[in-house]
N, CA, C and O atoms as CSV, one atom per row, in Angstrom:
chain,resi,resn,atom,element,x,y,z
A,1,MET,N,N,-4.966,-67.932,-33.314
A,1,MET,CA,C,-5.694,-68.920,-31.622
A,1,MET,C,C,-4.335,-69.819,-30.969
A,1,MET,O,O,-3.853,-70.597,-31.792
A,2,THR,N,N,-3.943,-69.814,-30.170
A,2,THR,CA,C,-3.330,-70.756,-29.163
A,2,THR,C,C,-4.138,-71.761,-28.457
A,2,THR,O,O,-4.710,-71.273,-27.483
A,3,LEU,N,N,-4.342,-72.890,-28.625
A,3,LEU,CA,C,-4.763,-73.363,-27.202
A,3,LEU,C,C,-3.717,-74.437,-26.351
A,3,LEU,O,O,-2.733,-75.106,-26.667
A,4,ILE,N,N,-4.397,-74.241,-25.262
A,4,ILE,CA,C,-3.146,-74.116,-24.102
A,4,ILE,C,C,-3.889,-75.226,-23.194
A,4,ILE,O,O,-4.647,-75.104,-22.232
A,5,GLU,N,N,-3.243,-76.657,-24.052
A,5,GLU,CA,C,-3.913,-77.789,-22.950
A,5,GLU,C,C,-3.153,-78.465,-22.385
A,5,GLU,O,O,-2.078,-78.613,-22.966
A,6,SER,N,N,-3.319,-79.139,-21.104
A,6,SER,CA,C,-2.700,-80.115,-20.036
A,6,SER,C,C,-1.992,-81.633,-20.679
A,6,SER,O,O,-2.270,-82.656,-21.305
A,7,ASP,N,N,-0.674,-80.763,-19.871
A,7,ASP,CA,C,0.149,-82.426,-20.160
A,7,ASP,C,C,-0.221,-83.390,-18.944
A,7,ASP,O,O,0.441,-84.416,-18.787
A,8,THR,N,N,-1.021,-83.150,-18.288
A,8,THR,CA,C,-1.256,-84.201,-17.502
A,8,THR,C,C,-2.146,-84.311,-16.765
A,8,THR,O,O,-2.464,-83.187,-16.377
A,9,ALA,N,N,-2.770,-85.091,-16.324
A,9,ALA,CA,C,-4.050,-85.488,-15.365
A,9,ALA,C,C,-3.918,-84.605,-13.572
A,9,ALA,O,O,-2.868,-84.564,-12.931
A,10,GLY,N,N,-4.892,-84.165,-13.231
A,10,GLY,CA,C,-4.440,-83.614,-11.901
A,10,GLY,C,C,-6.031,-82.912,-11.568
A,10,GLY,O,O,-6.998,-83.673,-11.536
A,11,THR,N,N,-6.184,-81.689,-11.370
A,11,THR,CA,C,-7.114,-80.489,-10.801
A,11,THR,C,C,-6.859,-79.706,-10.765
A,11,THR,O,O,-5.669,-79.461,-10.565
A,12,VAL,N,N,-7.886,-78.610,-10.951
A,12,VAL,CA,C,-7.801,-76.837,-10.847
A,12,VAL,C,C,-7.226,-76.535,-9.807
A,12,VAL,O,O,-8.441,-76.560,-9.613
A,13,TRP,N,N,-6.652,-76.272,-8.914
A,13,TRP,CA,C,-6.009,-75.249,-8.674
A,13,TRP,C,C,-6.995,-74.323,-8.434
A,13,TRP,O,O,-8.098,-74.325,-7.887
A,14,LYS,N,N,-5.997,-73.200,-9.232
A,14,LYS,CA,C,-6.510,-72.184,-9.318
A,14,LYS,C,C,-5.789,-71.612,-10.696
A,14,LYS,O,O,-4.749,-71.931,-11.273
A,15,ILE,N,N,-6.970,-70.471,-11.003
A,15,ILE,CA,C,-7.486,-69.607,-12.497
A,15,ILE,C,C,-7.028,-68.884,-12.008
A,15,ILE,O,O,-7.489,-68.395,-10.977
A,16,LEU,N,N,-5.469,-68.369,-12.777
A,16,LEU,CA,C,-5.234,-66.658,-12.399
A,16,LEU,C,C,-5.157,-66.021,-13.716
A,16,LEU,O,O,-4.064,-65.598,-14.096
A,17,VAL,N,N,-6.383,-65.886,-14.588
A,17,VAL,CA,C,-6.935,-65.105,-15.790
A,17,VAL,C,C,-8.224,-65.105,-15.444
A,17,VAL,O,O,-8.975,-65.667,-14.647
A,18,THR,N,N,-8.255,-63.970,-16.634
A,18,THR,CA,C,-10.112,-63.755,-16.425
A,18,THR,C,C,-10.133,-63.486,-18.344
A,18,THR,O,O,-9.299,-62.971,-19.087
A,19,GLU,N,N,-11.211,-63.980,-18.558
A,19,GLU,CA,C,-11.491,-63.777,-20.323
A,19,GLU,C,C,-11.394,-62.223,-20.947
A,19,GLU,O,O,-12.307,-61.439,-20.687
A,20,GLY,N,N,-10.302,-61.813,-21.748
A,20,GLY,CA,C,-10.071,-60.562,-22.150
A,20,GLY,C,C,-9.315,-60.061,-21.555
A,20,GLY,O,O,-9.273,-58.831,-21.582
A,21,GLN,N,N,-8.439,-60.768,-20.801
A,21,GLN,CA,C,-7.293,-59.924,-19.926
A,21,GLN,C,C,-6.125,-60.773,-20.823
A,21,GLN,O,O,-5.967,-61.969,-21.068
A,22,ALA,N,N,-5.284,-59.357,-21.238
A,22,ALA,CA,C,-4.089,-59.272,-21.962
A,22,ALA,C,C,-2.789,-60.390,-20.838
A,22,ALA,O,O,-2.576,-60.277,-19.631
A,23,VAL,N,N,-2.297,-61.162,-21.617
A,23,VAL,CA,C,-1.308,-61.747,-20.989
A,23,VAL,C,C,0.174,-62.127,-21.429
A,23,VAL,O,O,-0.151,-62.057,-22.614
A,24,SER,N,N,1.169,-62.379,-21.480
A,24,SER,CA,C,2.525,-62.027,-21.837
A,24,SER,C,C,2.950,-63.283,-21.614
A,24,SER,O,O,2.797,-63.855,-20.535
A,25,ASP,N,N,3.688,-63.950,-22.947
A,25,ASP,CA,C,4.552,-64.610,-22.921
A,25,ASP,C,C,5.592,-64.646,-21.406
A,25,ASP,O,O,6.437,-63.918,-20.885
A,26,GLY,N,N,4.738,-66.334,-21.038
A,26,GLY,CA,C,6.232,-66.468,-19.983
A,26,GLY,C,C,4.659,-66.502,-18.775
A,26,GLY,O,O,4.620,-67.392,-17.925
A,27,ASP,N,N,3.488,-65.451,-18.865
A,27,ASP,CA,C,2.523,-65.403,-17.727
A,27,ASP,C,C,1.938,-66.842,-17.132
A,27,ASP,O,O,1.657,-67.824,-17.819
A,28,THR,N,N,1.842,-66.747,-15.933
A,28,THR,CA,C,1.242,-68.068,-15.454
A,28,THR,C,C,-0.452,-67.855,-15.493
A,28,THR,O,O,-1.168,-66.870,-15.314
A,29,LEU,N,N,-0.724,-69.291,-15.821
A,29,LEU,CA,C,-2.189,-68.775,-16.362
A,29,LEU,C,C,-3.226,-70.049,-15.423
A,29,LEU,O,O,-4.307,-69.462,-15.368
A,30,ILE,N,N,-3.337,-70.813,-15.019
A,30,ILE,CA,C,-3.446,-71.746,-14.512
A,30,ILE,C,C,-2.547,-72.668,-13.400
A,30,ILE,O,O,-1.344,-72.864,-13.567
A,31,ILE,N,N,-3.027,-73.008,-12.668
A,31,ILE,CA,C,-2.113,-74.016,-11.367
A,31,ILE,C,C,-2.666,-75.645,-11.228
A,31,ILE,O,O,-3.242,-76.156,-10.268
A,32,LEU,N,N,-2.484,-75.935,-11.841
A,32,LEU,CA,C,-3.068,-77.757,-11.451
A,32,LEU,C,C,-2.484,-78.250,-10.349
A,32,LEU,O,O,-1.509,-77.638,-9.912
A,33,GLU,N,N,-2.897,-79.321,-9.742
A,33,GLU,CA,C,-2.688,-80.086,-8.610
A,33,GLU,C,C,-2.789,-81.466,-8.946
A,33,GLU,O,O,-3.852,-82.060,-9.128
A,34,SER,N,N,-1.395,-82.064,-9.039
A,34,SER,CA,C,-1.187,-83.319,-9.416
A,34,SER,C,C,-0.630,-84.242,-8.432
A,34,SER,O,O,0.473,-84.398,-8.957
A,35,MET,N,N,-0.601,-84.943,-7.417
A,35,MET,CA,C,0.195,-86.159,-6.595
A,35,MET,C,C,0.964,-84.831,-5.593
A,35,MET,O,O,2.139,-84.669,-5.263
A,36,LYS,N,N,-0.159,-84.099,-5.339
A,36,LYS,CA,C,0.588,-82.866,-4.052
A,36,LYS,C,C,1.472,-81.733,-4.752
A,36,LYS,O,O,2.269,-80.910,-4.302
A,37,MET,N,N,1.007,-82.026,-6.040
A,37,MET,CA,C,2.358,-81.103,-6.424
A,37,MET,C,C,1.455,-79.864,-7.349
A,37,MET,O,O,0.352,-80.121,-7.831
A,38,GLU,N,N,2.173,-78.411,-7.506
A,38,GLU,CA,C,1.832,-77.776,-8.161
A,38,GLU,C,C,2.044,-77.167,-9.180
A,38,GLU,O,O,2.786,-76.197,-9.029
A,39,ILE,N,N,1.464,-77.460,-10.785
A,39,ILE,CA,C,1.962,-77.427,-11.503
A,39,ILE,C,C,1.619,-75.841,-12.675
A,39,ILE,O,O,0.593,-75.748,-13.348
A,40,PRO,N,N,2.255,-75.231,-12.664
A,40,PRO,CA,C,1.523,-74.009,-13.264
A,40,PRO,C,C,1.430,-74.427,-14.703
A,40,PRO,O,O,2.070,-75.397,-15.109
A,41,PHE,N,N,0.458,-73.547,-15.673
A,41,PHE,CA,C,0.588,-73.586,-17.015
A,41,PHE,C,C,0.479,-72.488,-17.330
A,41,PHE,O,O,-0.493,-71.847,-16.931
A,42,GLU,N,N,1.408,-71.930,-18.121
A,42,GLU,CA,C,1.875,-70.558,-18.705
A,42,GLU,C,C,1.901,-70.508,-20.357
A,42,GLU,O,O,2.187,-71.361,-21.196
A,43,ALA,N,N,1.293,-68.544,-20.493
A,43,ALA,CA,C,1.231,-68.073,-22.229
A,43,ALA,C,C,2.259,-68.787,-22.503
A,43,ALA,O,O,3.040,-69.223,-21.658
A,44,GLU,N,N,2.353,-68.993,-23.957
A,44,GLU,CA,C,3.194,-69.799,-24.774
A,44,GLU,C,C,3.333,-68.870,-25.649
A,44,GLU,O,O,3.758,-69.332,-26.708
A,45,GLU,N,N,3.072,-67.197,-25.678
A,45,GLU,CA,C,3.072,-66.200,-25.648
A,45,GLU,C,C,2.572,-64.958,-26.071
A,45,GLU,O,O,2.648,-64.669,-24.877
A,46,ASP,N,N,2.234,-64.170,-26.481
A,46,ASP,CA,C,1.891,-62.283,-25.657
A,46,ASP,C,C,0.370,-62.341,-26.237
A,46,ASP,O,O,0.430,-62.371,-27.466
A,47,GLY,N,N,-0.637,-62.361,-25.884
A,47,GLY,CA,C,-1.764,-62.558,-26.532
A,47,GLY,C,C,-3.017,-61.815,-25.499
A,47,GLY,O,O,-2.929,-60.948,-24.629
A,48,VAL,N,N,-4.046,-62.497,-25.976
A,48,VAL,CA,C,-5.482,-62.134,-24.945
A,48,VAL,C,C,-6.660,-63.686,-24.462
A,48,VAL,O,O,-7.315,-64.450,-25.170
A,49,VAL,N,N,-6.546,-63.631,-23.585
A,49,VAL,CA,C,-7.467,-64.560,-23.213
A,49,VAL,C,C,-8.462,-64.727,-23.705
A,49,VAL,O,O,-9.157,-63.711,-23.678
A,50,GLN,N,N,-9.143,-66.002,-24.422
A,50,GLN,CA,C,-10.465,-65.895,-25.301
A,50,GLN,C,C,-10.959,-66.652,-24.722
A,50,GLN,O,O,-12.140,-66.313,-24.651
A,51,THR,N,N,-10.698,-68.166,-23.860
A,51,THR,CA,C,-11.995,-68.775,-23.819
A,51,THR,C,C,-11.214,-69.993,-22.773
A,51,THR,O,O,-10.482,-70.940,-23.063
A,52,ILE,N,N,-11.765,-69.461,-21.374
A,52,ILE,CA,C,-11.294,-70.445,-20.283
A,52,ILE,C,C,-11.723,-71.894,-20.111
A,52,ILE,O,O,-12.196,-72.039,-18.984
A,53,HIS,N,N,-11.727,-72.638,-20.580
A,53,HIS,CA,C,-11.901,-74.077,-20.514
A,53,HIS,C,C,-12.682,-74.670,-19.425
A,53,HIS,O,O,-13.909,-74.753,-19.374
A,54,VAL,N,N,-11.975,-75.004,-18.709
A,54,VAL,CA,C,-11.984,-75.294,-16.550
A,54,VAL,C,C,-12.677,-74.433,-15.838
A,54,VAL,O,O,-12.820,-73.265,-16.197
A,55,ALA,N,N,-13.114,-74.859,-14.892
A,55,ALA,CA,C,-13.284,-74.114,-13.505
A,55,ALA,C,C,-11.657,-74.938,-12.401
A,55,ALA,O,O,-10.855,-75.871,-12.386
A,56,GLU,N,N,-12.088,-73.714,-11.680
A,56,GLU,CA,C,-11.792,-74.283,-9.995
A,56,GLU,C,C,-11.902,-75.450,-9.454
A,56,GLU,O,O,-12.947,-75.631,-8.828
A,57,GLY,N,N,-11.159,-76.301,-9.495
A,57,GLY,CA,C,-12.112,-77.868,-8.950
A,57,GLY,C,C,-12.826,-79.113,-9.723
A,57,GLY,O,O,-13.636,-79.968,-9.365
A,58,ASP,N,N,-11.995,-78.757,-11.242
A,58,ASP,CA,C,-12.351,-79.338,-12.426
A,58,ASP,C,C,-11.432,-80.731,-12.135
A,58,ASP,O,O,-10.374,-80.710,-11.506
A,59,VAL,N,N,-11.841,-81.542,-12.524
A,59,VAL,CA,C,-10.728,-82.743,-12.924
A,59,VAL,C,C,-10.304,-83.271,-13.997
A,59,VAL,O,O,-11.051,-84.044,-14.596
A,60,ILE,N,N,-9.176,-83.022,-14.433
A,60,ILE,CA,C,-9.341,-82.729,-15.872
A,60,ILE,C,C,-8.034,-84.463,-15.990
A,60,ILE,O,O,-7.671,-85.283,-15.147
A,61,SER,N,N,-7.659,-84.229,-17.912
A,61,SER,CA,C,-7.150,-85.649,-18.157
A,61,SER,C,C,-6.155,-84.750,-18.497
A,61,SER,O,O,-6.084,-83.571,-18.148
A,62,ASP,N,N,-5.296,-85.448,-19.283
A,62,ASP,CA,C,-3.785,-85.281,-19.811
A,62,ASP,C,C,-4.511,-84.891,-21.418
A,62,ASP,O,O,-5.460,-85.507,-21.901
A,63,GLY,N,N,-3.959,-83.989,-21.920
A,63,GLY,CA,C,-4.952,-83.520,-23.449
A,63,GLY,C,C,-5.996,-82.185,-23.375
A,63,GLY,O,O,-6.152,-81.191,-24.084
A,64,ASP,N,N,-6.663,-82.728,-22.067
A,64,ASP,CA,C,-7.466,-81.331,-22.036
A,64,ASP,C,C,-7.325,-79.575,-22.423
A,64,ASP,O,O,-6.251,-78.975,-22.397
A,65,ALA,N,N,-8.370,-79.083,-22.699
A,65,ALA,CA,C,-8.091,-77.959,-23.079
A,65,ALA,C,C,-8.517,-77.505,-21.958
A,65,ALA,O,O,-9.498,-77.903,-21.330
A,66,LEU,N,N,-7.454,-76.278,-21.558
A,66,LEU,CA,C,-7.387,-75.106,-20.223
A,66,LEU,C,C,-7.888,-74.374,-20.685
A,66,LEU,O,O,-9.078,-74.228,-20.406
A,67,VAL,N,N,-6.863,-72.973,-22.244
A,67,VAL,CA,C,-7.127,-71.838,-22.243
A,67,VAL,C,C,-6.979,-71.631,-23.756
A,67,VAL,O,O,-6.404,-72.442,-24.483
A,68,THR,N,N,-7.512,-70.538,-24.160
A,68,THR,CA,C,-7.591,-70.866,-25.642
A,68,THR,C,C,-7.256,-68.902,-25.849
A,68,THR,O,O,-8.103,-68.078,-25.503
A,69,LEU,N,N,-5.425,-68.371,-26.670
A,69,LEU,CA,C,-5.121,-67.235,-26.592
A,69,LEU,C,C,-5.368,-66.812,-27.891
A,69,LEU,O,O,-5.021,-67.538,-28.823
A,70,GLY,N,N,-6.134,-65.326,-28.175
A,70,GLY,CA,C,-6.289,-64.691,-29.547
A,70,GLY,C,C,-5.215,-63.633,-29.093
A,70,GLY,O,O,-4.718,-63.553,-27.970
A,71,GLY,N,N,-4.881,-62.620,-30.485
A,71,GLY,CA,C,-4.576,-62.147,-31.043
A,71,GLY,C,C,-5.065,-61.112,-30.739
A,71,GLY,O,O,-4.821,-60.098,-31.394
């Protein structure tokens, strides 16, 4: 299992995946908006989206869990 965490505070602007979806290394999973910038968070390895920990519009902090990927 791989936990994708935010490295910045911001608002979840767009979730591009669904639970159960297969993803590849480098696929964009979530886009955050912070200080009028869009910040994409990508899969760090091939896997399947196990859990999405946020919803569009959520305000998150540095270190918050975004997505858990599994094999």
